[in-house]
C-alpha positions as CSV (number, residue, x, y, z in Angstrom):
1,X,26.8,-43.4,-3.9
2,X,24.0,-43.7,-6.3
3,X,21.6,-45.2,-3.4
4,X,22.0,-42.3,-1.4
5,X,21.5,-39.9,-4.3
6,X,18.0,-41.9,-5.0
7,X,17.2,-42.0,-1.5
8,X,17.5,-38.1,-0.8
9,X,15.4,-37.7,-4.2
10,X,12.7,-40.0,-2.9
11,X,12.7,-38.4,0.6
12,X,12.5,-35.2,-0.6
13,X,9.7,-36.2,-3.3
14,X,7.7,-37.5,-0.3
15,X,8.2,-34.3,1.8
16,X,7.4,-32.0,-0.9
17,X,4.3,-34.3,-1.5
18,X,3.0,-33.9,1.8
19,X,3.2,-30.0,1.6
20,X,1.5,-30.2,-1.7
21,X,-1.5,-32.3,-0.9
22,X,-2.1,-29.5,2.2
23,X,-2.4,-26.8,-0.7
24,X,-4.2,-29.2,-3.0
25,X,-7.0,-30.1,-0.4
26,X,-7.5,-26.1,0.1
27,X,-7.7,-25.6,-3.8
28,X,-5.1,-23.4,-3.6
29,X,-3.2,-22.2,-7.0
30,X,-0.1,-24.0,-6.2
31,X,-0.6,-27.4,-5.2
32,X,0.7,-31.0,-5.6
33,X,2.7,-30.8,-8.7
34,X,4.4,-27.5,-8.1
35,X,5.6,-28.5,-4.5
36,X,6.9,-31.9,-5.9
37,X,8.9,-30.0,-8.6
38,X,10.3,-27.2,-6.1
39,X,11.1,-29.9,-3.5
40,X,12.8,-32.5,-6.1
41,X,14.7,-29.7,-7.9
42,X,15.8,-27.7,-4.9
43,X,17.1,-31.4,-3.5
44,X,18.8,-32.2,-6.8
45,X,20.7,-28.8,-7.4
46,X,21.9,-29.0,-3.4
47,X,23.4,-32.2,-4.1
48,X,25.0,-31.2,-7.3
49,X,26.2,-28.5,-5.7
50,X,27.9,-30.2,-2.8
51,X,29.3,-32.9,-4.9
52,X,30.9,-30.5,-7.5
53,X,32.6,-28.5,-4.7
54,X,34.6,-31.6,-3.7
55,X,34.9,-33.3,-7.1
56,X,38.0,-31.5,-8.0
57,X,40.0,-30.8,-4.6
58,X,42.8,-29.3,-6.7
59,X,46.2,-30.3,-7.9
60,X,49.7,-29.1,-8.4
61,X,48.6,-27.1,-11.7
62,X,45.0,-26.2,-10.7
63,X,43.5,-25.1,-7.2
64,X,39.7,-25.1,-7.3
65,X,37.8,-23.9,-4.3
66,X,34.3,-23.8,-4.4
67,X,31.5,-23.0,-1.9
68,X,29.5,-25.9,-1.5
69,X,26.2,-24.2,-0.5
70,X,26.5,-21.4,-3.2
71,X,23.9,-23.0,-5.5
72,X,21.4,-23.5,-2.8
73,X,21.5,-19.9,-1.8
74,X,20.8,-19.2,-5.3
75,X,17.8,-21.4,-4.9
76,X,16.3,-19.5,-2.1
77,X,16.5,-16.2,-4.2
78,X,14.9,-17.9,-7.0
79,X,12.1,-19.3,-5.1
80,X,11.3,-15.8,-3.9
81,X,10.3,-15.0,-7.6
82,X,8.2,-18.0,-8.0
83,X,6.3,-17.0,-4.5
84,X,5.7,-13.5,-5.4
85,X,3.7,-14.5,-8.5
86,X,0.9,-16.5,-6.5
87,X,0.3,-13.1,-4.3
88,X,-2.7,-11.6,-5.5
89,X,-4.5,-8.5,-4.7
90,X,-8.2,-9.0,-5.2
91,X,-10.7,-6.6,-6.3
92,X,-11.9,-5.9,-2.7
93,X,-8.4,-4.8,-1.8
94,X,-7.7,-7.8,0.2
95,X,-4.4,-9.6,-0.2
96,X,-4.3,-13.8,-1.1
97,X,-1.5,-16.2,-1.2
98,X,0.8,-15.2,1.3
99,X,0.5,-18.7,3.0
100,X,0.9,-20.4,-0.5
101,X,4.1,-18.4,-1.2
102,X,5.7,-19.3,2.2
103,X,5.1,-23.0,1.8
104,X,6.7,-22.7,-1.8
105,X,9.5,-21.3,0.0
106,X,9.5,-23.8,2.6
107,X,9.2,-26.6,0.0
108,X,12.4,-25.4,-1.3
109,X,14.1,-25.3,2.2
110,X,12.9,-29.0,2.6
111,X,14.7,-30.0,-0.7
112,X,17.8,-28.4,0.3
113,X,17.8,-29.8,3.7
114,X,17.5,-33.5,2.4
115,X,19.8,-32.7,-0.4
116,X,22.5,-31.9,2.3
117,X,21.8,-34.9,4.3
118,X,19.7,-33.5,7.0
119,X,16.8,-35.9,7.0
120,X,15.5,-35.5,10.6
121,X,15.8,-31.8,10.4
122,X,13.6,-31.7,7.1
123,X,11.2,-34.1,8.4
124,X,10.6,-32.1,11.6
125,X,10.3,-28.8,9.4
126,X,7.5,-30.4,7.3
127,X,5.9,-31.6,10.8
128,X,6.1,-28.3,12.1
129,X,4.8,-26.4,8.9
130,X,1.6,-28.8,8.8
131,X,0.8,-27.9,12.5
132,X,1.4,-23.9,11.9
133,X,-0.7,-23.9,8.9
134,X,-3.5,-26.6,9.8
135,X,-3.7,-26.9,13.8
136,X,-2.7,-23.7,15.3
137,X,-4.9,-21.5,13.3
138,X,-8.0,-24.0,14.5
139,X,-6.9,-23.9,18.1
140,X,-6.6,-20.1,18.0
141,X,-10.1,-20.0,16.4
142,X,-11.2,-21.8,19.9
143,X,-9.0,-20.4,22.6
144,X,-7.1,-17.4,21.2
145,X,-7.8,-13.5,21.5
146,X,-11.0,-12.3,20.2
147,X,-9.4,-10.7,17.0
148,X,-8.3,-14.2,15.9
149,X,-11.9,-15.7,16.2
150,X,-13.4,-13.3,13.9
151,X,-13.6,-13.2,10.2
152,X,-14.4,-10.3,7.6
153,X,-17.2,-10.1,5.3
154,X,-17.5,-7.4,2.4
155,X,-21.1,-6.7,2.0
156,X,-22.4,-4.3,-1.0
157,X,-26.1,-3.1,-0.6
158,X,-28.1,-0.9,-3.0
159,X,-31.0,1.4,-1.7
160,X,-33.5,3.5,-3.8
161,X,-34.0,5.9,-1.1
162,X,-31.0,8.0,0.5
163,X,-33.4,8.5,3.7
164,X,-33.1,4.6,4.0
165,X,-29.0,4.7,4.2
166,X,-28.8,5.7,7.7
167,X,-31.6,3.2,8.7
168,X,-29.8,0.6,6.9
169,X,-26.4,1.0,8.6
170,X,-28.2,1.5,12.0
171,X,-29.8,-1.9,11.9
172,X,-26.6,-3.7,10.6
173,X,-24.9,-2.3,13.9
174,X,-27.4,-4.3,15.8
175,X,-26.8,-7.6,14.2
176,X,-23.9,-8.5,16.6
177,X,-21.2,-7.1,13.9
178,X,-18.5,-4.8,13.9
179,X,-18.3,-2.1,10.9
180,X,-14.4,-1.9,9.8
181,X,-15.0,-0.1,6.6
182,X,-17.8,2.1,5.3
183,X,-18.2,3.8,1.8
184,X,-21.5,5.4,0.5
185,X,-21.7,6.4,-3.1
186,X,-24.6,8.0,-5.0
187,X,-25.2,5.9,-8.3
188,X,-26.3,7.6,-11.5
189,X,-29.8,6.1,-11.7
190,X,-30.5,7.8,-8.3
191,X,-29.9,4.7,-6.2
192,X,-27.3,4.7,-3.6
193,X,-24.4,2.2,-2.9
194,X,-23.3,1.0,0.5
195,X,-20.1,-1.0,0.8
196,X,-19.1,-2.4,4.3
197,X,-16.6,-4.4,5.7
198,X,-17.8,-6.5,8.7
199,X,-16.3,-8.2,11.4
200,X,-18.3,-11.2,12.4
201,X,-17.6,-14.5,14.6
202,X,-15.8,-17.3,12.7
203,X,-18.6,-19.7,13.5
204,X,-21.2,-17.3,11.9
205,X,-21.9,-18.4,8.2
206,X,-22.3,-15.8,5.4
207,X,-25.7,-17.2,4.4
208,X,-26.9,-16.3,8.0
209,X,-25.5,-12.7,7.4
210,X,-26.7,-12.4,4.1
211,X,-30.6,-13.5,5.4
212,X,-30.4,-10.9,8.3
213,X,-29.2,-7.8,6.2
214,X,-31.7,-8.9,3.3
215,X,-34.6,-8.3,5.6
216,X,-33.6,-4.8,6.6
217,X,-36.1,-2.4,5.3
218,X,-34.8,-0.1,2.3
219,X,-32.3,-2.8,1.2
220,X,-33.2,-3.3,-2.5
221,X,-30.2,-5.4,-3.4
222,X,-27.2,-7.1,-1.7
223,X,-23.9,-8.9,-2.7
224,X,-22.0,-10.7,0.0
225,X,-18.6,-12.4,0.1
226,X,-16.3,-13.8,2.8
227,X,-12.9,-12.2,2.6
228,X,-11.2,-13.6,5.9
């Protein structure tokens, strides 16, 4: 029984390590250590929950009846709070951390599956998780619909002359980009701020877009950031 217990924890740690490495390689806020802790502890609590349910089967004096999966059900709810902590709304109104939050939930699920003795199912789950977050997006960027082969770039410009604003926007439209969002603001010093969310092909480098826009007549200052 002790070897079975150690085997489950070891397998859970190994599968959690795989998920954590994927996040660590991408420099995400939740990486190796967090995934390991979630997977191992989820497995441990599942084992305890199942063992405790059958440790006291009842007697003539006391009849204890427990749901062996009650504790794992609470694990899923608890991990939801942890996952919510990594979802961020950035200053450019974009949302980040959703994939990381989902993988936190997935690491907990893998730990529960291993703790319950479903080794093949857990291994299959990890394999499909990695395929989903690594290979399918890459495949879609090659052969998927056009929308999946595009990314968004946030561009903030400044122009000294109001007359140049229209010219700048017209020239940007000619650069094989789509304009998703446009905001123009007059500044106190007399300059004019232009905020754009551009849609470009995934293969286009941000530096290339920066160079092309910076060469447009009337652009006095430029700030550019890839957001998707």
